[in-house]
KETORNU-368484 format. One record per residue (C-alpha): x, y, z; residue in one letter. Coordinates in Angstrom, 3 decimals, decimal comma, always signed. Layout:
N
+----------+----------+----------+------+
:        X :        Y :        Z : rest :
+----------+----------+----------+------+
:        X :        Y :        Z :    A :
...
+----------+----------+----------+------+
***
This chain:
374
+----------+----------+----------+------+
:        X :        Y :        Z : rest :
+----------+----------+----------+------+
:   +0,505 :  +20,017 :  +22,519 :    X :
:   -2,882 :  +18,504 :  +23,327 :    X :
:   -5,903 :  +18,930 :  +21,085 :    X :
:   -8,308 :  +19,954 :  +23,846 :    X :
:   -8,957 :  +19,854 :  +27,578 :    X :
:  -10,311 :  +16,529 :  +28,839 :    X :
:  -12,092 :  +15,315 :  +31,944 :    X :
:   -8,997 :  +13,197 :  +32,609 :    X :
:   -7,019 :  +16,436 :  +32,918 :    X :
:   -9,383 :  +17,636 :  +35,627 :    X :
:   -9,318 :  +14,274 :  +37,391 :    X :
:   -5,531 :  +14,388 :  +37,415 :    X :
:   -5,451 :  +17,942 :  +38,799 :    X :
:   -7,956 :  +17,103 :  +41,513 :    X :
:   -6,192 :  +13,898 :  +42,510 :    X :
:   -2,736 :  +15,467 :  +42,562 :    X :
:   -3,532 :  +18,817 :  +44,207 :    X :
:   -6,965 :  +18,406 :  +45,863 :    X :
:   -7,954 :  +22,067 :  +45,341 :    X :
:  -11,116 :  +23,803 :  +46,510 :    X :
:  -11,058 :  +26,214 :  +43,548 :    X :
:   -9,977 :  +25,463 :  +39,971 :    X :
:   -9,672 :  +28,416 :  +37,581 :    X :
:   -9,605 :  +27,327 :  +33,934 :    X :
:   -8,487 :  +30,145 :  +31,629 :    X :
:   -7,820 :  +29,641 :  +27,928 :    X :
:   -9,032 :  +30,263 :  +24,394 :    X :
:  -12,595 :  +29,681 :  +23,294 :    X :
:  -13,734 :  +26,272 :  +22,020 :    X :
:  -10,900 :  +24,286 :  +23,563 :    X :
:  -13,005 :  +21,887 :  +25,623 :    X :
:  -12,639 :  +23,318 :  +29,141 :    X :
:  -16,399 :  +23,802 :  +29,644 :    X :
:  -17,080 :  +20,402 :  +28,088 :    X :
:  -14,620 :  +18,703 :  +30,440 :    X :
:  -15,926 :  +20,499 :  +33,535 :    X :
:  -19,590 :  +19,732 :  +32,881 :    X :
:  -18,752 :  +16,146 :  +31,897 :    X :
:  -17,158 :  +15,672 :  +35,305 :    X :
:  -20,027 :  +17,485 :  +37,044 :    X :
:  -22,668 :  +15,346 :  +35,321 :    X :
:  -20,717 :  +12,139 :  +35,945 :    X :
:  -20,533 :  +12,991 :  +39,645 :    X :
:  -24,205 :  +13,998 :  +39,716 :    X :
:  -25,302 :  +10,638 :  +38,344 :    X :
:  -23,469 :   +9,145 :  +41,314 :    X :
:  -25,443 :  +11,410 :  +43,668 :    X :
:  -22,992 :  +14,328 :  +43,933 :    X :
:  -24,985 :  +17,165 :  +42,410 :    X :
:  -23,694 :  +20,425 :  +40,924 :    X :
:  -24,665 :  +24,081 :  +40,714 :    X :
:  -24,516 :  +25,829 :  +37,341 :    X :
:  -23,715 :  +29,469 :  +38,128 :    X :
:  -23,854 :  +32,609 :  +35,983 :    X :
:  -23,322 :  +36,234 :  +36,928 :    X :
:  -26,784 :  +37,676 :  +36,203 :    X :
:  -30,308 :  +36,279 :  +35,972 :    X :
:  -30,545 :  +37,714 :  +32,461 :    X :
:  -27,673 :  +35,420 :  +31,451 :    X :
:  -29,937 :  +32,479 :  +32,271 :    X :
:  -32,930 :  +33,951 :  +30,443 :    X :
:  -31,219 :  +34,861 :  +27,178 :    X :
:  -30,652 :  +31,227 :  +26,183 :    X :
:  -32,538 :  +28,053 :  +27,059 :    X :
:  -30,383 :  +26,404 :  +29,779 :    X :
:  -30,858 :  +23,044 :  +28,040 :    X :
:  -28,633 :  +24,388 :  +25,240 :    X :
:  -25,749 :  +24,187 :  +27,693 :    X :
:  -25,850 :  +20,409 :  +27,146 :    X :
:  -26,383 :  +20,407 :  +23,382 :    X :
:  -22,885 :  +19,068 :  +22,709 :    X :
:  -23,669 :  +16,028 :  +24,868 :    X :
:  -26,408 :  +14,845 :  +22,502 :    X :
:  -26,358 :  +13,519 :  +18,966 :    X :
:  -24,653 :  +10,390 :  +17,643 :    X :
:  -22,202 :  +10,036 :  +20,540 :    X :
:  -24,735 :  +10,658 :  +23,290 :    X :
:  -22,781 :  +11,336 :  +26,474 :    X :
:  -25,884 :  +11,186 :  +28,676 :    X :
:  -26,738 :   +7,697 :  +27,455 :    X :
:  -23,146 :   +6,658 :  +27,966 :    X :
:  -22,975 :   +7,940 :  +31,539 :    X :
:  -26,371 :   +6,513 :  +32,521 :    X :
:  -25,963 :   +3,136 :  +30,825 :    X :
:  -28,737 :   +3,987 :  +28,365 :    X :
:  -31,323 :   +4,737 :  +31,050 :    X :
:  -31,576 :   +8,423 :  +30,138 :    X :
:  -30,835 :  +10,238 :  +26,869 :    X :
:  -31,524 :  +13,947 :  +27,421 :    X :
:  -31,417 :  +16,758 :  +29,969 :    X :
:  -34,333 :  +19,043 :  +30,645 :    X :
:  -34,582 :  +22,092 :  +32,867 :    X :
:  -36,958 :  +24,316 :  +34,756 :    X :
:  -36,216 :  +27,665 :  +36,433 :    X :
:  -34,237 :  +26,106 :  +39,247 :    X :
:  -32,499 :  +22,985 :  +38,014 :    X :
:  -31,421 :  +20,362 :  +35,470 :    X :
:  -32,978 :  +16,889 :  +35,272 :    X :
:  -32,177 :  +13,735 :  +33,371 :    X :
:  -34,918 :  +12,861 :  +30,922 :    X :
:  -35,912 :  +10,647 :  +27,979 :    X :
:  -38,743 :  +10,188 :  +25,470 :    X :
:  -41,374 :   +7,467 :  +25,413 :    X :
:  -42,609 :   +5,724 :  +22,295 :    X :
:  -44,866 :   +8,675 :  +21,453 :    X :
:  -42,130 :  +11,262 :  +21,924 :    X :
:  -43,445 :  +12,522 :  +25,236 :    X :
:  -40,816 :  +13,669 :  +27,701 :    X :
:  -40,262 :  +11,640 :  +30,849 :    X :
:  -38,587 :  +13,701 :  +33,534 :    X :
:  -36,021 :  +11,940 :  +35,674 :    X :
:  -33,903 :  +12,794 :  +38,729 :    X :
:  -32,407 :  +16,186 :  +39,535 :    X :
:  -28,701 :  +16,465 :  +38,692 :    X :
:  -27,951 :  +20,153 :  +39,214 :    X :
:  -29,238 :  +23,557 :  +40,260 :    X :
:  -29,322 :  +26,741 :  +38,163 :    X :
:  -28,242 :  +29,902 :  +39,977 :    X :
:  -27,306 :  +33,530 :  +39,360 :    X :
:  -24,657 :  +35,170 :  +41,538 :    X :
:  -26,409 :  +38,538 :  +41,420 :    X :
:  -29,309 :  +37,139 :  +43,469 :    X :
:  -27,264 :  +34,793 :  +45,657 :    X :
:  -28,882 :  +36,193 :  +48,818 :    X :
:  -32,114 :  +34,459 :  +47,851 :    X :
:  -30,443 :  +31,047 :  +48,224 :    X :
:  -29,301 :  +31,556 :  +51,817 :    X :
:  -32,358 :  +29,914 :  +53,343 :    X :
:  -31,980 :  +26,841 :  +51,122 :    X :
:  -29,999 :  +23,670 :  +51,832 :    X :
:  -27,831 :  +21,869 :  +49,287 :    X :
:  -26,387 :  +18,905 :  +51,173 :    X :
:  -25,792 :  +16,790 :  +48,054 :    X :
:  -23,972 :  +19,408 :  +45,968 :    X :
:  -20,267 :  +18,714 :  +45,437 :    X :
:  -19,379 :  +20,906 :  +42,431 :    X :
:  -20,034 :  +24,479 :  +41,321 :    X :
:  -19,530 :  +25,481 :  +37,683 :    X :
:  -19,153 :  +29,251 :  +37,328 :    X :
:  -19,199 :  +29,938 :  +33,602 :    X :
:  -17,701 :  +33,090 :  +32,060 :    X :
:  -16,292 :  +34,383 :  +35,317 :    X :
:  -13,939 :  +36,592 :  +33,279 :    X :
:  -15,771 :  +39,451 :  +31,590 :    X :
:  -15,163 :  +42,771 :  +29,899 :    X :
:  -18,709 :  +43,966 :  +30,600 :    X :
:  -18,339 :  +44,702 :  +34,308 :    X :
:  -18,363 :  +42,664 :  +37,508 :    X :
:  -20,739 :  +42,700 :  +40,439 :    X :
:  -19,808 :  +44,965 :  +43,308 :    X :
:  -17,200 :  +43,159 :  +45,434 :    X :
:  -17,816 :  +40,053 :  +43,325 :    X :
:  -15,050 :  +37,768 :  +44,677 :    X :
:  -16,459 :  +38,184 :  +48,183 :    X :
:  -19,985 :  +37,576 :  +46,874 :    X :
:  -18,834 :  +34,340 :  +45,299 :    X :
:  -17,352 :  +33,134 :  +48,591 :    X :
:  -20,588 :  +34,008 :  +50,375 :    X :
:  -22,469 :  +32,015 :  +47,760 :    X :
:  -20,068 :  +29,105 :  +48,232 :    X :
:  -20,668 :  +29,220 :  +51,988 :    X :
:  -24,403 :  +28,937 :  +51,309 :    X :
:  -23,922 :  +25,886 :  +49,098 :    X :
:  -21,389 :  +23,954 :  +51,145 :    X :
:  -22,021 :  +25,296 :  +54,662 :    X :
:  -19,373 :  +23,520 :  +56,731 :    X :
:  -18,568 :  +20,960 :  +54,059 :    X :
:  -15,783 :  +21,130 :  +51,476 :    X :
:  -16,650 :  +21,138 :  +47,784 :    X :
:  -15,046 :  +22,186 :  +44,535 :    X :
:  -15,635 :  +25,335 :  +42,500 :    X :
:  -14,682 :  +25,513 :  +38,815 :    X :
:  -14,295 :  +29,045 :  +37,493 :    X :
:  -14,313 :  +28,853 :  +33,707 :    X :
:  -13,198 :  +31,802 :  +31,612 :    X :
:  -11,818 :  +32,701 :  +28,210 :    X :
:   -8,669 :  +34,753 :  +27,696 :    X :
:  -10,774 :  +37,890 :  +27,331 :    X :
:   -8,927 :  +40,040 :  +29,823 :    X :
:   -6,049 :  +39,884 :  +32,280 :    X :
:   -7,896 :  +42,437 :  +34,403 :    X :
:  -10,147 :  +40,870 :  +37,027 :    X :
:  -11,015 :  +41,579 :  +40,667 :    X :
:  -10,522 :  +37,855 :  +41,302 :    X :
:   -6,842 :  +38,033 :  +40,417 :    X :
:   -6,390 :  +41,108 :  +42,595 :    X :
:   -8,391 :  +40,171 :  +45,684 :    X :
:   -7,266 :  +36,546 :  +45,694 :    X :
:   -3,650 :  +37,597 :  +45,113 :    X :
:   -3,232 :  +35,471 :  +42,000 :    X :
:   -0,171 :  +37,450 :  +41,043 :    X :
:   +1,057 :  +35,171 :  +38,274 :    X :
:   -2,006 :  +35,181 :  +36,016 :    X :
:   -0,940 :  +38,193 :  +33,975 :    X :
:   +2,254 :  +36,460 :  +32,806 :    X :
:   +0,968 :  +32,887 :  +32,554 :    X :
:   +1,971 :  +30,972 :  +29,446 :    X :
:   -0,171 :  +28,323 :  +27,737 :    X :
:   +0,350 :  +25,001 :  +29,501 :    X :
:   +1,168 :  +26,588 :  +32,848 :    X :
:   -0,472 :  +25,501 :  +36,105 :    X :
:   +0,000 :  +27,568 :  +39,275 :    X :
:   -0,855 :  +26,528 :  +42,821 :    X :
:   -1,876 :  +29,107 :  +45,416 :    X :
:   -2,294 :  +28,095 :  +49,064 :    X :
:   -4,268 :  +30,532 :  +51,210 :    X :
:   -3,521 :  +29,941 :  +54,889 :    X :
:   -6,436 :  +30,943 :  +57,112 :    X :
:   -5,455 :  +31,690 :  +60,700 :    X :
:   -7,564 :  +34,661 :  +61,807 :    X :
:  -11,001 :  +34,299 :  +63,399 :    X :
:  -10,987 :  +30,503 :  +63,180 :    X :
:  -10,760 :  +27,874 :  +65,896 :    X :
:   -8,287 :  +25,782 :  +63,920 :    X :
:   -6,067 :  +27,080 :  +61,082 :    X :
:   -6,648 :  +25,594 :  +57,644 :    X :
:   -5,527 :  +26,071 :  +54,041 :    X :
:   -7,607 :  +26,787 :  +50,943 :    X :
:   -5,935 :  +25,700 :  +47,705 :    X :
:   -6,559 :  +27,408 :  +44,374 :    X :
:   -5,340 :  +26,031 :  +41,055 :    X :
:   -5,015 :  +28,372 :  +38,086 :    X :
:   -4,609 :  +26,386 :  +34,865 :    X :
:   -4,067 :  +27,819 :  +31,412 :    X :
:   -4,088 :  +24,723 :  +29,197 :    X :
:   -2,003 :  +24,575 :  +26,036 :    X :
:   -4,307 :  +23,084 :  +23,423 :    X :
:   -4,731 :  +23,355 :  +19,671 :    X :
:   -8,516 :  +23,322 :  +19,597 :    X :
:   -8,508 :  +20,693 :  +16,816 :    X :
:  -11,714 :  +19,310 :  +18,253 :    X :
:  -13,388 :  +22,413 :  +16,779 :    X :
:  -11,263 :  +22,787 :  +13,655 :    X :
:  -14,333 :  +22,932 :  +11,423 :    X :
:  -15,682 :  +25,881 :  +13,372 :    X :
:  -12,315 :  +27,606 :  +13,674 :    X :
:  -12,128 :  +27,635 :   +9,876 :    X :
:  -14,681 :  +30,464 :   +9,987 :    X :
:  -12,296 :  +33,028 :  +11,498 :    X :
:   -9,515 :  +35,133 :  +10,006 :    X :
:   -7,345 :  +38,158 :  +10,759 :    X :
:   -6,593 :  +39,213 :  +14,336 :    X :
:   -9,865 :  +37,741 :  +15,563 :    X :
:   -8,709 :  +34,241 :  +14,623 :    X :
:   -5,808 :  +34,414 :  +17,068 :    X :
:   -8,069 :  +35,512 :  +19,903 :    X :
:  -10,935 :  +33,093 :  +19,197 :    X :
:   -9,053 :  +29,936 :  +18,256 :    X :
:   -5,573 :  +30,656 :  +19,615 :    X :
:   -4,001 :  +31,427 :  +22,964 :    X :
:   -3,750 :  +35,214 :  +22,698 :    X :
:   -5,281 :  +37,601 :  +25,209 :    X :
:   -8,187 :  +39,487 :  +23,666 :    X :
:   -7,247 :  +42,923 :  +22,331 :    X :
:   -8,444 :  +45,473 :  +19,796 :    X :
:   -6,741 :  +48,077 :  +17,631 :    X :
:   -5,834 :  +51,160 :  +19,674 :    X :
:   -4,346 :  +54,557 :  +18,759 :    X :
:   -0,570 :  +54,725 :  +19,149 :    X :
:   +2,161 :  +57,319 :  +18,734 :    X :
:   +2,765 :  +58,357 :  +15,120 :    X :
:   +6,487 :  +58,882 :  +15,650 :    X :
:   +9,122 :  +57,165 :  +17,771 :    X :
:   +8,838 :  +57,635 :  +21,527 :    X :
:  +12,117 :  +59,576 :  +21,497 :    X :
:  +10,449 :  +62,292 :  +19,412 :    X :
:   +8,284 :  +63,332 :  +22,394 :    X :
:   +9,049 :  +65,324 :  +25,544 :    X :
:   +7,526 :  +64,277 :  +28,858 :    X :
:   +5,555 :  +67,046 :  +30,594 :    X :
:   +3,699 :  +65,218 :  +33,368 :    X :
:   +3,088 :  +61,705 :  +34,651 :    X :
:   +0,838 :  +59,802 :  +37,038 :    X :
:   -0,094 :  +56,237 :  +37,908 :    X :
:   -3,590 :  +54,899 :  +37,316 :    X :
:   -4,194 :  +52,123 :  +39,844 :    X :
:   -7,524 :  +50,443 :  +39,082 :    X :
:   -7,295 :  +48,079 :  +42,086 :    X :
:   -8,154 :  +45,208 :  +39,749 :    X :
:   -4,623 :  +43,820 :  +39,263 :    X :
:   -4,010 :  +46,558 :  +36,690 :    X :
:   -1,713 :  +49,558 :  +37,001 :    X :
:   -0,754 :  +51,924 :  +34,208 :    X :
:   +1,712 :  +54,783 :  +33,843 :    X :
:   +0,112 :  +57,777 :  +32,147 :    X :
:   +2,545 :  +60,283 :  +30,661 :    X :
:   +1,642 :  +63,642 :  +29,134 :    X :
:   +3,762 :  +63,927 :  +25,986 :    X :
:   +4,464 :  +66,867 :  +23,723 :    X :
:   +5,949 :  +66,414 :  +20,269 :    X :
:   +9,470 :  +67,865 :  +20,152 :    X :
:   +8,977 :  +69,388 :  +16,692 :    X :
:   +5,226 :  +69,999 :  +16,595 :    X :
:   +4,586 :  +71,684 :  +19,967 :    X :
:   +0,846 :  +71,861 :  +19,259 :    X :
:   +0,608 :  +68,083 :  +19,490 :    X :
:   +0,089 :  +67,013 :  +23,101 :    X :
:   -1,398 :  +63,700 :  +24,225 :    X :
:   -1,570 :  +61,245 :  +27,089 :    X :
:   +0,528 :  +58,129 :  +26,573 :    X :
:   -0,359 :  +54,956 :  +28,511 :    X :
:   +1,952 :  +52,026 :  +29,203 :    X :
:   +1,831 :  +49,149 :  +31,731 :    X :
:   +3,234 :  +49,820 :  +35,195 :    X :
:   +5,110 :  +47,083 :  +37,033 :    X :
:   +6,675 :  +46,985 :  +40,460 :    X :
:   +6,024 :  +49,031 :  +43,574 :    X :
:   +4,624 :  +52,539 :  +43,304 :    X :
:   +7,403 :  +54,957 :  +44,324 :    X :
:   +6,913 :  +57,371 :  +47,198 :    X :
:   +5,689 :  +60,754 :  +46,025 :    X :
:   +4,044 :  +59,440 :  +42,844 :    X :
:   +0,801 :  +61,047 :  +41,706 :    X :
:   -1,873 :  +58,335 :  +41,900 :    X :
:   -5,468 :  +58,137 :  +40,724 :    X :
:   -7,779 :  +55,201 :  +41,389 :    X :
:  -11,042 :  +54,087 :  +42,984 :    X :
:   -9,686 :  +53,105 :  +46,406 :    X :
:   -7,678 :  +55,235 :  +48,882 :    X :
:   -3,974 :  +54,611 :  +49,238 :    X :
:   -1,584 :  +55,962 :  +51,834 :    X :
:   -0,395 :  +58,925 :  +49,825 :    X :
:   -1,209 :  +62,647 :  +49,931 :    X :
:   -1,042 :  +62,614 :  +46,128 :    X :
:   -3,972 :  +60,231 :  +45,613 :    X :
:   -7,412 :  +61,241 :  +44,391 :    X :
:  -10,459 :  +59,133 :  +43,643 :    X :
:  -10,508 :  +58,523 :  +39,908 :    X :
:   -9,451 :  +61,559 :  +37,886 :    X :
:  -10,306 :  +64,299 :  +40,359 :    X :
:   -7,717 :  +67,072 :  +39,989 :    X :
:   -5,555 :  +68,257 :  +42,850 :    X :
:   -4,658 :  +71,528 :  +41,124 :    X :
:   -6,436 :  +73,586 :  +38,491 :    X :
:   -3,968 :  +72,644 :  +35,769 :    X :
:   -4,870 :  +68,990 :  +36,188 :    X :
:   -8,533 :  +69,704 :  +35,472 :    X :
:   -7,655 :  +70,691 :  +31,918 :    X :
:   -5,318 :  +67,714 :  +31,476 :    X :
:   -7,938 :  +65,258 :  +32,737 :    X :
:  -10,480 :  +66,763 :  +30,367 :    X :
:   -8,270 :  +65,557 :  +27,537 :    X :
:   -8,716 :  +61,998 :  +28,764 :    X :
:  -12,494 :  +62,316 :  +28,565 :    X :
:  -12,141 :  +63,781 :  +25,059 :    X :
:  -10,046 :  +60,829 :  +23,932 :    X :
:   -6,608 :  +62,453 :  +23,661 :    X :
:   -4,939 :  +59,181 :  +24,659 :    X :
:   -2,553 :  +56,832 :  +22,837 :    X :
:   -1,137 :  +53,516 :  +24,006 :    X :
:   +2,148 :  +51,617 :  +23,962 :    X :
:   +0,406 :  +48,638 :  +22,296 :    X :
:   -3,048 :  +47,275 :  +21,503 :    X :
:   -3,295 :  +45,009 :  +24,555 :    X :
:   -2,411 :  +47,874 :  +26,900 :    X :
:   -5,059 :  +50,106 :  +25,319 :    X :
:   -7,722 :  +47,403 :  +25,481 :    X :
:   -7,024 :  +46,613 :  +29,123 :    X :
:   -6,738 :  +50,269 :  +30,155 :    X :
:  -10,201 :  +50,962 :  +28,763 :    X :
:  -11,613 :  +47,900 :  +30,506 :    X :
:  -10,054 :  +48,963 :  +33,800 :    X :
:  -11,405 :  +52,479 :  +33,350 :    X :
:  -14,888 :  +51,121 :  +32,652 :    X :
:  -14,827 :  +48,945 :  +35,753 :    X :
:  -13,742 :  +51,866 :  +37,911 :    X :
:  -16,735 :  +53,850 :  +36,687 :    X :
:  -19,270 :  +51,170 :  +37,682 :    X :
:  -21,414 :  +52,739 :  +40,455 :    X :
:  -20,546 :  +51,515 :  +43,935 :    X :
:  -24,023 :  +50,459 :  +44,988 :    X :
:  -23,165 :  +47,308 :  +46,883 :    X :
:  -23,519 :  +46,761 :  +50,582 :    X :
:  -21,196 :  +43,795 :  +51,071 :    X :
+----------+----------+----------+------+
***
């Protein structure tokens, strides 16, 4: 097992597979962001600039963008190393990053532009701009549990078209193992992400044949590195309990969730449906009644795998070809109205903690207002 992700890992992936998109998904503090920005800065010094991308403008305002490069400074100054000692720092304004250094009096000397600073939520504002020297895009924290932009995967591709126009570049999507639920996995048909093991690398080739003069292929690499995080062992010594496994280990992020008090065999099934969130997450919801205590009735949620059978009751945000589908939890019959009210009141238990965590995230994403226009 490796200690952390390195720029050599990325160079090897790019040389071997030549992808347009590289999705790096793993635990926190394992070096994936460090490796990606090292490569981006190294390329930028050679004239191949980058775009640093976040989801919202507020993400760029909460923290000084220069802090993004804090781990490149200090005793082993990466900027000095990459520039042969010509520059020692990075400074930033509202639109971009620049190499910089200090004179004898400590005054900052601003050097050449190395990268742009963008927010995906306002990507329309960049359409009139030209970025002919950009070769890399770094999209940090593309996995979230706080909600995505409306039709975000399509928005990202529109942004990419603005940056590269008719050229080919490379997009790094960097995310922690916060959630297996993401519109990217669903819309881009990255069907293996949910079951990926640490150390696994999957290749997806998207063949484009419609509405183009000549067919072409877009290659996506999904890489879940298997690393120990020893580079940050001093920091990881701060964490304990379940949180330690999620922060410093390879586990998917989950939280304690209510579960059945007795064995599953002690409950009688009264009703079932499938919740299809259309974000690579499907769940079976079963109304259970305790066999001995008939007053105890609750919804029980477990993961759903496979194809939805014909005649199944389905709820979800997007229409499916079934007469038994309704948008979200809108009842078909009066009895369902009372059952769905129990969901809003929290009468729900889960097969395990990860299922409960992801069900709630999927439910929250479904409830995000559909205010987008593209």
